[in-house]
MIDOSE-1310 file (N, C-alpha, C; in nm, 2 decimals, decimal comma, always signed):
residues 136
miml	+0,35/+1,66/+2,88/+0,35/+1,52/+2,88/+0,45/+1,47/+2,78; +0,53/+1,37/+2,82/+0,63/+1,32/+2,73/+0,59/+1,18/+2,69; +0,59/+1,16/+2,55/+0,56/+1,03/+2,50/+0,68/+0,97/+2,44; +0,71/+0,85/+2,48/+0,83/+0,78/+2,42/+0,81/+0,75/+2,27
gyss	+0,91/+0,77/+2,19/+0,90/+0,74/+2,05/+0,85/+0,86/+1,97; +0,82/+0,97/+2,04/+0,77/+1,09/+1,97/+0,86/+1,20/+1,99; +0,86/+1,29/+1,89/+0,94/+1,41/+1,91/+0,88/+1,51/+2,00; +0,96/+1,60/+2,06/+0,90/+1,69/+2,15/+0,83/+1,81/+2,08
qyik	+0,86/+1,82/+1,95/+0,80/+1,92/+1,87/+0,68/+1,86/+1,79; +0,57/+1,94/+1,79/+0,45/+1,90/+1,72/+0,41/+2,02/+1,63; +0,41/+2,00/+1,50/+0,38/+2,11/+1,41/+0,26/+2,08/+1,33; +0,17/+2,18/+1,32/+0,06/+2,18/+1,22/+0,11/+2,23/+1,09
vvaa	+0,09/+2,14/+0,99/+0,14/+2,17/+0,85/+0,02/+2,16/+0,75; +0,02/+2,25/+0,66/-0,09/+2,24/+0,55/-0,02/+2,23/+0,42; -0,09/+2,17/+0,32/-0,04/+2,16/+0,19/-0,15/+2,16/+0,09; -0,12/+2,19/-0,04/-0,22/+2,21/-0,14/-0,20/+2,10/-0,25
liwd	-0,32/+2,03/-0,27/-0,33/+1,94/-0,38/-0,39/+2,01/-0,50; -0,30/+2,06/-0,59/-0,35/+2,14/-0,70/-0,34/+2,06/-0,83; -0,46/+2,05/-0,90/-0,47/+1,97/-1,02/-0,47/+2,06/-1,14; -0,41/+2,01/-1,25/-0,43/+2,06/-1,39/-0,46/+1,94/-1,47
kdrf	-0,59/+1,93/-1,50/-0,65/+1,81/-1,57/-0,61/+1,68/-1,49; -0,53/+1,59/-1,55/-0,49/+1,47/-1,48/-0,36/+1,48/-1,41; -0,30/+1,59/-1,40/-0,17/+1,61/-1,33/-0,18/+1,70/-1,21; -0,10/+1,67/-1,11/-0,10/+1,75/-0,99/+0,04/+1,80/-0,96
licq	+0,05/+1,91/-0,89/+0,17/+1,99/-0,86/+0,25/+1,93/-0,75; +0,38/+1,91/-0,77/+0,47/+1,87/-0,66/+0,59/+1,96/-0,67; +0,66/+1,98/-0,55/+0,78/+2,07/-0,54/+0,89/+1,99/-0,47; +1,01/+2,02/-0,51/+1,13/+1,96/-0,46/+1,19/+2,05/-0,35
rpkn	+1,21/+2,00/-0,23/+1,26/+2,08/-0,12/+1,40/+2,13/-0,15; +1,43/+2,25/-0,09/+1,56/+2,30/-0,11/+1,67/+2,22/-0,05; +1,80/+2,24/-0,09/+1,91/+2,16/-0,04/+1,94/+2,19/+0,10; +1,91/+2,31/+0,15/+1,96/+2,35/+0,28/+1,85/+2,33/+0,39
kara	+1,75/+2,25/+0,37/+1,65/+2,23/+0,47/+1,64/+2,08/+0,50; +1,58/+2,05/+0,61/+1,55/+1,91/+0,65/+1,48/+1,84/+0,53; +1,51/+1,71/+0,51/+1,46/+1,63/+0,40/+1,49/+1,70/+0,27; +1,61/+1,74/+0,26/+1,66/+1,81/+0,14/+1,64/+1,73/+0,01
llwe	+1,59/+1,80/-0,09/+1,57/+1,75/-0,23/+1,46/+1,64/-0,24; +1,39/+1,61/-0,13/+1,28/+1,52/-0,15/+1,16/+1,60/-0,20; +1,07/+1,53/-0,26/+0,95/+1,60/-0,33/+0,84/+1,61/-0,23; +0,75/+1,71/-0,24/+0,64/+1,73/-0,15/+0,53/+1,81/-0,22
fvgg	+0,42/+1,83/-0,15/+0,32/+1,93/-0,19/+0,36/+2,07/-0,14; +0,32/+2,17/-0,22/+0,35/+2,31/-0,17/+0,27/+2,33/-0,04; +0,33/+2,40/+0,05/+0,27/+2,43/+0,18/+0,37/+2,46/+0,29; +0,32/+2,46/+0,41/+0,41/+2,48/+0,52/+0,34/+2,49/+0,65
kvek	+0,41/+2,55/+0,75/+0,36/+2,55/+0,89/+0,25/+2,65/+0,90; +0,16/+2,62/+0,99/+0,05/+2,71/+1,03/+0,11/+2,79/+1,15; +0,11/+2,93/+1,13/+0,16/+3,02/+1,23/+0,05/+3,05/+1,33; +0,09/+3,09/+1,45/+0,00/+3,13/+1,56/-0,10/+3,23/+1,51
gesk	-0,23/+3,21/+1,53/-0,33/+3,30/+1,50/-0,39/+3,29/+1,36; -0,33/+3,19/+1,28/-0,38/+3,17/+1,14/-0,47/+3,05/+1,14; -0,57/+3,05/+1,05/-0,64/+2,93/+1,02/-0,56/+2,85/+0,93; -0,59/+2,72/+0,91/-0,52/+2,64/+0,82/-0,53/+2,69/+0,67
eeal	-0,65/+2,74/+0,64/-0,67/+2,80/+0,50/-0,58/+2,92/+0,48; -0,58/+3,01/+0,58/-0,50/+3,13/+0,57/-0,35/+3,10/+0,56; -0,30/+3,00/+0,63/-0,16/+2,95/+0,63/-0,13/+2,90/+0,49; -0,22/+2,82/+0,43/-0,19/+2,77/+0,30/-0,19/+2,87/+0,19
irec	-0,28/+2,97/+0,20/-0,27/+3,08/+0,10/-0,14/+3,16/+0,11; -0,10/+3,19/+0,24/+0,03/+3,26/+0,26/+0,15/+3,18/+0,21; +0,15/+3,05/+0,24/+0,26/+2,96/+0,20/+0,28/+2,95/+0,05; +0,16/+2,94/-0,02/+0,17/+2,94/-0,17/+0,22/+3,07/-0,23
reel	+0,19/+3,18/-0,17/+0,24/+3,31/-0,21/+0,39/+3,31/-0,18; +0,43/+3,27/-0,06/+0,57/+3,28/-0,02/+0,66/+3,19/-0,10; +0,61/+3,07/-0,14/+0,69/+2,97/-0,20/+0,69/+2,97/-0,35; +0,57/+3,00/-0,41/+0,56/+2,99/-0,55/+0,50/+3,12/-0,62
aidi	+0,47/+3,22/-0,54/+0,42/+3,35/-0,59/+0,28/+3,32/-0,66; +0,20/+3,23/-0,62/+0,07/+3,20/-0,67/-0,04/+3,23/-0,57; -0,15/+3,27/-0,62/-0,27/+3,28/-0,53/-0,36/+3,16/-0,55; -0,41/+3,11/-0,44/-0,49/+2,99/-0,46/-0,63/+3,01/-0,38
avdn	-0,73/+2,93/-0,42/-0,85/+2,92/-0,35/-0,84/+2,78/-0,28; -0,87/+2,78/-0,15/-0,86/+2,65/-0,08/-1,00/+2,59/-0,07; -1,01/+2,47/-0,12/-1,14/+2,40/-0,12/-1,15/+2,30/+0,00; -1,20/+2,19/-0,02/-1,22/+2,09/+0,09/-1,09/+2,02/+0,13
ifte	-1,09/+1,95/+0,24/-0,98/+1,87/+0,28/-0,98/+1,74/+0,20; -0,86/+1,71/+0,14/-0,84/+1,58/+0,07/-0,81/+1,47/+0,17; -0,72/+1,50/+0,26/-0,69/+1,40/+0,37/-0,60/+1,47/+0,47; -0,59/+1,40/+0,59/-0,50/+1,44/+0,69/-0,42/+1,33/+0,74
vthn	-0,29/+1,35/+0,78/-0,20/+1,25/+0,83/-0,11/+1,31/+0,94; -0,08/+1,23/+1,04/+0,02/+1,26/+1,14/+0,14/+1,17/+1,11; +0,26/+1,23/+1,11/+0,38/+1,16/+1,08/+0,49/+1,20/+1,18; +0,56/+1,10/+1,23/+0,67/+1,12/+1,33/+0,80/+1,11/+1,25
ypdt	+0,87/+1,22/+1,24/+1,01/+1,23/+1,20/+1,10/+1,22/+1,32; +1,23/+1,19/+1,30/+1,32/+1,19/+1,41/+1,33/+1,33/+1,49; +1,32/+1,44/+1,41/+1,33/+1,57/+1,47/+1,20/+1,64/+1,50; +1,09/+1,59/+1,45/+0,96/+1,66/+1,48/+0,84/+1,56/+1,45
tihl	+0,73/+1,60/+1,50/+0,60/+1,53/+1,46/+0,52/+1,63/+1,39; +0,46/+1,59/+1,27/+0,38/+1,69/+1,20/+0,24/+1,63/+1,19; +0,14/+1,72/+1,19/+0,00/+1,69/+1,15/-0,02/+1,76/+1,02; -0,03/+1,69/+0,91/-0,04/+1,75/+0,78/-0,19/+1,74/+0,73
tlfn	-0,24/+1,86/+0,69/-0,37/+1,86/+0,63/-0,35/+1,90/+0,49; -0,40/+1,82/+0,39/-0,38/+1,84/+0,25/-0,52/+1,88/+0,20; -0,52/+2,00/+0,14/-0,65/+2,06/+0,09/-0,65/+2,05/-0,06; -0,76/+2,02/-0,12/-0,78/+2,04/-0,26/-0,78/+2,19/-0,28
sriv	-0,71/+2,24/-0,38/-0,69/+2,38/-0,40/-0,69/+2,41/-0,55; -0,71/+2,54/-0,58/-0,71/+2,59/-0,72/-0,63/+2,71/-0,73; -0,56/+2,73/-0,84/-0,48/+2,85/-0,87/-0,58/+2,95/-0,92; -0,57/+3,07/-0,86/-0,66/+3,18/-0,90/-0,58/+3,30/-0,95
ggqf	-0,45/+3,30/-0,94/-0,37/+3,41/-0,98/-0,23/+3,39/-0,96; -0,15/+3,49/-1,01/+0,00/+3,48/-0,99/+0,07/+3,42/-1,10; +0,20/+3,43/-1,10/+0,29/+3,37/-1,20/+0,39/+3,28/-1,12; +0,40/+3,15/-1,16/+0,49/+3,06/-1,09/+0,63/+3,11/-1,09
tlle	+0,68/+3,12/-0,97/+0,82/+3,16/-0,94/+0,87/+3,08/-0,83; +0,98/+3,01/-0,85/+1,04/+2,92/-0,74/+1,11/+3,01/-0,64; +1,04/+3,04/-0,53/+1,10/+3,13/-0,43/+1,16/+3,05/-0,31; +1,12/+2,93/-0,30/+1,17/+2,84/-0,19/+1,22/+2,71/-0,24
hnsm	+1,15/+2,65/-0,33/+1,19/+2,51/-0,37/+1,30/+2,51/-0,48; +1,36/+2,39/-0,49/+1,46/+2,36/-0,59/+1,40/+2,35/-0,73; +1,28/+2,28/-0,73/+1,22/+2,26/-0,86/+1,07/+2,23/-0,84; +1,00/+2,22/-0,94/+0,86/+2,18/-0,94/+0,82/+2,10/-1,06
awit	+0,71/+2,02/-1,05/+0,67/+1,94/-1,16/+0,52/+1,91/-1,15; +0,46/+1,89/-1,27/+0,32/+1,85/-1,28/+0,33/+1,70/-1,31; +0,27/+1,61/-1,23/+0,28/+1,47/-1,26/+0,14/+1,40/-1,25; +0,13/+1,29/-1,31/+0,01/+1,21/-1,30/+0,03/+1,11/-1,19
saei	-0,08/+1,05/-1,15/-0,07/+0,95/-1,04/+0,02/+0,83/-1,08; +0,02/+0,80/-1,21/+0,11/+0,69/-1,26/+0,25/+0,72/-1,25; +0,29/+0,85/-1,24/+0,43/+0,89/-1,23/+0,48/+0,91/-1,09; +0,40/+0,89/-0,99/+0,44/+0,91/-0,85/+0,57/+0,83/-0,81
dnyv	+0,58/+0,71/-0,86/+0,69/+0,62/-0,82/+0,82/+0,67/-0,88; +0,82/+0,77/-0,97/+0,94/+0,82/-1,04/+1,01/+0,93/-0,95; +0,95/+0,96/-0,84/+1,00/+1,07/-0,75/+1,01/+1,02/-0,61; +1,11/+1,07/-0,53/+1,13/+1,03/-0,39/+1,06/+1,14/-0,31
fcpa	+0,96/+1,11/-0,24/+0,88/+1,21/-0,16/+0,92/+1,20/-0,01; +0,88/+1,31/+0,06/+0,89/+1,31/+0,20/+0,81/+1,19/+0,26; +0,86/+1,13/+0,36/+0,79/+1,01/+0,42/+0,65/+1,04/+0,46; +0,62/+1,16/+0,51/+0,48/+1,20/+0,55/+0,38/+1,20/+0,44
devi	+0,43/+1,21/+0,32/+0,34/+1,21/+0,20/+0,31/+1,07/+0,15; +0,37/+0,97/+0,20/+0,36/+0,83/+0,14/+0,21/+0,78/+0,15; +0,15/+0,80/+0,26/+0,01/+0,76/+0,28/-0,08/+0,84/+0,18; -0,06/+0,97/+0,17/-0,13/+1,05/+0,08/-0,12/+1,01/-0,07
leki	+0,00/+0,98/-0,10/+0,03/+0,93/-0,24/-0,04/+0,80/-0,28; -0,04/+0,71/-0,18/-0,12/+0,59/-0,20/-0,26/+0,61/-0,22; -0,32/+0,71/-0,15/-0,46/+0,75/-0,16/-0,48/+0,81/-0,30; -0,39/+0,89/-0,35/-0,41/+0,95/-0,48/-0,40/+0,84/-0,59
ksaf	-0,30/+0,75/-0,57/-0,29/+0,64/-0,67/-0,42/+0,55/-0,68; -0,48/+0,53/-0,57/-0,60/+0,44/-0,56/-0,73/+0,52/-0,61; -0,73/+0,65/-0,59/-0,84/+0,73/-0,63/-0,84/+0,78/-0,78; -0,72/+0,79/-0,83/-0,71/+0,85/-0,96/-0,63/+0,75/-1,05
């Protein structure tokens, strides 16, 4: 089925909302990928045969060398980019092991909800960030 205004690609994506007291973790996308140098939550694509939780655990290991425990869903959003459509599930998550190492991202930061406007995020995250601002 072809829908006008939508990309032919539909990707399931997961991300982690990881808190340290009143700050949460964000990562800056690498220069060589789509939406280069924009900020986002750590995570990535769900591969065939994986649950969303399994994908998020794998992505956190691959991108930051950390182990996480995946808790409940914070929110979900579907966003249409010019090159793809993503369905993003953001999970509340906790670090349970590992040592932070930037294996994929350009940079990372711990920010408060009051600092969100100091960063330029991927468009798919805008609705999520508004929810964080209003909740915290």
